[in-house]
VMD Tcl script that draws the C-alpha trace (Angstrom):
set ca {
  {51.92 6.92 -24.43}
  {54.45 6.23 -27.17}
  {56.51 3.99 -24.92}
  {53.36 2.27 -23.69}
  {52.52 1.34 -27.28}
  {56.07 0.28 -28.18}
  {56.83 -2.35 -25.54}
  {54.18 -4.93 -26.54}
  {55.56 -5.00 -30.10}
  {59.13 -5.77 -29.11}
  {60.22 -9.40 -29.43}
  {60.99 -10.95 -26.07}
  {63.80 -13.48 -25.72}
  {62.00 -14.97 -22.72}
  {59.17 -16.07 -25.04}
  {61.61 -18.33 -26.87}
  {63.56 -19.41 -23.78}
  {61.06 -19.61 -20.88}
  {63.78 -20.35 -18.32}
  {64.98 -16.74 -18.82}
  {61.60 -15.27 -17.89}
  {62.51 -14.66 -14.25}
  {65.65 -12.76 -15.32}
  {63.80 -10.36 -17.64}
  {66.98 -9.99 -19.73}
  {65.69 -7.14 -21.88}
  {63.94 -5.30 -19.05}
  {60.59 -5.47 -20.86}
  {58.57 -6.34 -17.75}
  {60.24 -3.62 -15.71}
  {59.69 -1.02 -18.45}
  {56.11 -2.13 -19.02}
  {55.27 -1.82 -15.32}
  {56.88 1.63 -15.17}
  {55.07 2.95 -18.25}
  {51.74 1.39 -17.32}
  {52.03 2.85 -13.83}
  {52.52 6.33 -15.29}
  {49.53 5.89 -17.63}
  {47.30 4.72 -14.76}
  {48.44 7.67 -12.65}
  {47.42 10.09 -15.40}
  {44.06 8.36 -15.90}
  {43.34 8.37 -12.17}
  {43.97 12.13 -12.06}
  {41.33 12.61 -14.79}
  {38.83 10.56 -12.78}
  {39.59 12.38 -9.52}
  {39.20 15.77 -11.21}
  {35.86 14.73 -12.71}
  {34.56 13.42 -9.38}
  {35.56 16.70 -7.70}
  {33.82 18.70 -10.44}
  {30.70 16.63 -9.92}
  {30.77 17.22 -6.16}
  {31.02 20.98 -6.69}
  {28.22 20.92 -9.24}
  {30.37 22.17 -12.12}
  {29.06 19.62 -14.60}
  {29.39 21.29 -18.00}
  {29.62 18.31 -20.28}
  {28.65 14.69 -20.45}
  {31.19 12.44 -22.13}
  {32.31 8.82 -21.96}
  {34.05 9.27 -18.60}
  {30.84 10.63 -17.08}
  {28.89 7.68 -18.45}
  {31.40 5.24 -16.93}
  {31.27 7.00 -13.56}
  {27.45 6.92 -13.53}
  {27.22 3.27 -14.63}
  {25.13 1.01 -12.44}
  {24.73 -2.54 -13.64}
  {22.31 -5.22 -12.55}
  {24.97 -7.17 -10.62}
  {24.23 -10.46 -12.40}
  {25.54 -10.31 -15.95}
  {27.57 -7.17 -15.37}
  {29.23 -5.55 -12.38}
  {27.08 -3.50 -10.05}
  {29.48 -0.53 -10.37}
  {32.90 0.16 -11.86}
  {35.63 0.60 -9.29}
}
mol new
graphics top color blue
foreach p $ca { graphics top sphere $p radius 0.5 }
foreach p [lrange $ca 0 end-1] q [lrange $ca 1 end] { graphics top cylinder $p $q radius 0.2 }
display resetview
C-alpha cells in the first residue's frame, strides 16, 4: 500500500515532455500497474472470501463490503449491480 500511495506523488518527466510518454523513462507506468495489480488481487481475495462465507451461511457481521455486495440499484441513475 505504501508504494501504491507513493507513485502518484512522484513528478513525471513525461508530463513536461509528452513525446517521452511512450518510453516511460522513469518506469512510473510500469510500477503503477504492478502495484495496482497487487492491490486489486488482495481486494479480490477479500471479496471471494466474503462470498464464500455468505454461501456457507457463516454471516457474522455486516460491514461496508457486505453492503456493497448486496447493493441493487434501480438501473437508471445508478448501476443495477456492482460487478
